[in-house]
C-alpha positions as CSV (number, residue, x, y, z in Angstrom):
1,X,-24.9,-48.0,196.0
2,X,-25.2,-44.2,196.2
3,X,-24.0,-41.9,193.5
4,X,-23.0,-38.4,194.5
5,X,-22.3,-35.6,192.1
6,X,-20.1,-32.7,193.1
7,X,-21.8,-29.5,191.8
8,X,-19.6,-26.4,191.5
9,X,-20.6,-23.4,193.5
10,X,-22.8,-20.9,191.7
11,X,-21.0,-18.0,190.2
12,X,-21.6,-14.4,191.3
13,X,-23.4,-12.7,188.3
14,X,-22.4,-9.3,189.5
15,X,-18.7,-10.2,189.5
16,X,-18.9,-11.5,185.9
17,X,-20.7,-8.4,184.7
18,X,-18.0,-6.2,186.3
19,X,-15.2,-8.2,184.7
20,X,-16.9,-8.0,181.3
21,X,-16.9,-4.2,181.4
22,X,-13.2,-4.0,182.5
23,X,-13.8,-3.0,186.0
24,X,-10.6,-1.9,187.8
25,X,-8.3,1.0,187.9
26,X,-9.7,4.2,186.3
27,X,-6.9,5.2,183.9
28,X,-6.6,5.4,180.1
29,X,-5.3,2.5,178.2
30,X,-2.0,2.2,176.4
31,X,-3.4,3.3,173.1
32,X,-4.9,6.5,174.6
33,X,-1.5,7.3,176.3
34,X,0.3,6.9,172.9
35,X,-2.2,9.1,171.2
36,X,-1.9,11.8,173.9
37,X,1.9,11.6,173.5
38,X,1.7,12.2,169.8
39,X,-0.7,15.2,170.3
40,X,1.7,16.7,172.9
41,X,4.7,16.2,170.6
42,X,2.9,17.8,167.6
43,X,1.8,20.8,169.8
44,X,5.3,21.3,171.0
45,X,6.8,21.1,167.5
46,X,4.2,23.6,166.2
47,X,5.1,26.0,169.0
48,X,8.8,25.8,168.1
49,X,8.3,26.6,164.4
50,X,9.3,30.1,163.4
51,X,6.3,32.3,162.3
52,X,5.8,32.3,158.5
53,X,6.2,35.7,156.8
């Protein structure tokens, strides 16, 4: 009687490394977009303030 073991295919080490460092679309994350929005709002509000005497 023969016993056969099914061995999974070896994984690609380059693909795992790329996935670990969040490879993909080059755009800022949600937190960075919120921070940029807050900065833009603050800048616009500061421009609208009347000058102090």
